[in-house]
N, C-alpha and C positions, 0 to 999 in steps of 0.2 A: 199571183200565180207562182207556183213552185219553180225553183231553179234546180234541175235534176242532174246528179252525177251518177254515171254507171261506174262501179268499182269492182275489181276482179281480184280474187285471192291468188296466192302463189302456191308453190309446192309445199306440201305438209297438210293441205286441206283435202288431198285426194282420198277417195274411199271407194270401195267396191260398190258398183251399182249406180255411180254418179251419172245422171242424165238418162237413166234407163227408161223412165216414163215418157220423156221427150222423144226418145227413139221409137218406142212402141206405139205411141198415141198421136204423134204429129208428123205430117209429111216433111215439114221444115226440119225438125230435129233429126229425123231419119236420114234425110239427104246430107246433112252435115257429117254425121258419123260414117255413112257409106262413102262419101267423098274422101274422108280422111283415110279410110281403108284403101281406096284406090291409089291415093297419093303415096302412102307409106309402105304398101305391100304386105300388110298384115291386118288382121281383123280388129278394128277399133272396138266394136261392140264386145268381142270376146275379151279384150284387154280390160275394158271398163266394167263389164257386168259379171264376169266369172272370176271366182277366186283364183288367184295366180300369184307368182312370186315377182312378176315384172313390174307391177304397178307402183312399187316403192323404189324402183331403180330409175334414176333421173332421166336416162335416155328414153325411157318409155313414159314416165310420169308427165313430162313436160307436154308431149303431144297429146296425151290423154286429157289432161286438165284443160288445155286450150280448146280441144275439140268439144268437150262437154260444156264448157262455159259459153262458147260461141253458139252452140245449139240452143242453149237456154236463152241467150240474148236475142237470137233471131226470132224465137217464138214470142218473146215479150215485145219486140219491136213490131211484129205482125199484129199485135193487139193495140197498136197505136201509141206505145210508150217510147219516147225518143229522149236521148240525153242532151244536155247543154254542154257537158264536159265529161271527160272520161279519165280514169286512172286505174292502174293495177299494181299490185305489190309484186315486184320481181318478175317472175314468169307472167303474172297477170297483166303486165304492161303490154304484152302482145295482143291480148284481147282488147285492151283499150285502143290500140292502134287500129284494130278492125272496127271498133265502135266509132272511131273518129274518121273512118274512111281513108286512113293513111296507107293501110296494107290490106290486101285481099285476104279472105279467110284461108284460101289455098296456100298463099305465101306464108301466112302466120303459122299454120300447122306444119308446113314443110321446114320452115326456118327453125322453129323450136325443137323439132326432131334433131336437126343438126347441132343446135345449141346444146341440147342434152348430151349428145354423144361427145362433143368437144369438152364439156364440163366434166363428164364422167372420166374421160381419158386424161385430163389435165394432172390429176393428183392420184397416185396409187391408193387404193382403199386402205384405210387405217392410218394414213399419214396426216390427214387433216381432221379437224373437229369444229363443232360449233357449240355455243352454250348460251342459254338465256340468262340474263342478269336481271333480277327482280328487285324493285324498291331501292334503286340507287340513282341519283341524278346523272344525267348524261355527261355533265361537265366533270364529275368525279370519275366516271368510266373513261372518258377521253384523257384525263390526266394520267390515270394508271396505265392504260394501253398505249398511250402516245410515247412513253419512254421504253416500251418493250419491242423486241424484234419478233416478227412472224405472227403477230396477232393484230387484228383489225376490227373495227365496228362494222358489222354486216347490215344490221337493221335498226333503225329508230322506229319501233313499232308504235310507241305511245309512252306517256309518262309512266315511269316505273317499269318499263319492259324494253330492254335493249338486248340485241343478240350480238355476240362477238364470234369471230371466225379466224381460222388460221392453222398453223402447225399444231398437232395434237398436244405435244408437251408444253408449248407456249400457252395454248388455251387453258390447259389444266393449271398452269402456274398463275395465269391471269385470274382464274376463278378464285384461287386461294387469296390473292392480293385484293380482289374486289370484295370478298367476304370480310376481310380484315378492314376494308375501307368503309364497311357498313351495309353492303348488299344483304338483303334478307335471304336470298337464295341465289345459287349459281348452278344451273342445271345443264349438264351435257345433253345435247339433242341427238336423237336417232336419225342421222342424216348420212348420205353417201358421199359427201365431200365438203370441203371448206368453202362454201358458196359466198360470194361477195367479199372475197379477201384478195390480197395481192398475189396469192398463189395461183389465181385464175387469170392473171394478166395475159398470158400467152393464149389461153382459150378465147379471151375477148378479141385478141388480134386475129386469130383464125376465124372467129365469127364475122369480123369485119370483112374478111375475104369472101365469105359466103354471102354477106349482105350486098356485095358489089353487084350481084346478079339478081337482086330482088328489087322490084319496082316499088317506089314509095310515092304517094300523092300528097298534094297540099291538104292539110287537115280541113275537113268540113266543119268540125267543131274542135276546139282546143283540147289537148290532153296534157296531163301533168307527168313529167319525166321523173323517174326515181332518183336519177343522179343529182339533180339540182333543185328538185321540188318546184320547178317553174313551168309555166305554160309553154307548150311547143305550138307554134303557129305557122312554122315554115318547114317544108319537106327537107330542106337542106340541112336541118339540124338532126334529123332522125337517126341516121346510120351511126354517126359518131357517138351519140348518146347511148345507143343500144350496145355498141362495142364496149364503151366504158362501164356500162351497167353491170357487166358480168363480174367485174372485180371491185366495183365501187359500193359504198354504203347505199342502202335503200332508205331514202328519207321519207318514210311513209307518214309519220306524224306531221312533218313540215308540209307534205303534199296536201294532206287533208286541211290543214290550217290555211293554206293558200286558196283552196277551193271555197272554204267558208268565208274568207275575207273577200272573195269575189261574189259573194251572194248566194252560194249554193246552200240550200236548206234541206234538201232531200237526197239521201244517198241510197242507191239500190245495189246491194252486194249480189253479184251474179256468179254462181258457182257453188261447189260443195262446201258444206260447213258454214259457220257463222264467225269465222276468225276476225274478219275486218269489223264486224258489228261489235265484237268484244273490245277491240282496240278503240272504237269510236266512243264507247262509254267512258273511256278514260281521257280521250282527247277533248270531246265536247258533247255534253248530254243535251245541249239545246237544239240539236238538229234531229231530223227524222231519219231513221235508218230502217230500210226494208230489205228483205232477203228473197232471192229466187234460187231455190234448190230443187224443188219439185214442181210438177205441172200445176198442182193445186195452189202453189205459192203465186203463180202468175195471176190467177183470179183475185187473190188477196191483195196483191200489189195494185192491180188495176182499180179495184174497189177503193183501196185506201187513197189513191191519188185523186179519184173522182170525188171523194168525200172532203178533200182539203179545201 
């Protein structure tokens, strides 16, 4: 019998129209979007489904991504598919919290809205930057960036793909040093802030204050935290990890490897795009990776699981 992990993408996977068929064709999906509109005071369907300039601004992106992913997940669960473990990349960790029963959907959507605002306000636009470093070992990147100020490793996405973050000038300097050290490419990313860097430490502290008023429950299933790539089995660990997550490295490759070591053989990526499936091909091709992005995908996943 398969051991299933629900995994959720982070910011960068967002796209206009995400979750639209779930909203239009399922009562469960519609209720998630409509509830998000009530909670946040603006139209979530309008944000997600109509062309606009807000969807790429993190204070809106985060709530939109979490709403769409939760709507998709709830429809999948209603079809009888349940996870044994959950994880999410960066922002996606909040969807994993919902999947694990640690946080309510209402609290996850409301909290990431505040998280997005705090992260957006933390660093003036243009002062920070992020860059993807391709085809260079993590140890070599750690060696170069470890001796530099104002640059940090933001994401361990998979073998040969690591993201750095920090002050713009420092990131640009690091890109040149990493190319000299053998990186195939160093690409500046189109992002609105230096996420998962030390420049967001204060934003994490303020998020900790927001989390003081958020209820967390004991996990019904374990989830894997970004900060340490370890299973979280106690409610007491949750808030501290989420506070640190804002400015810490996202250890996604290590998180996936931990789940595989625990016997997970089927990963279901829930949310727009196939970013995590792409990472999975580099981390471990021996496991099954399925995707939920459209309502049609739900039938495909259910059928695939029944055929296993």
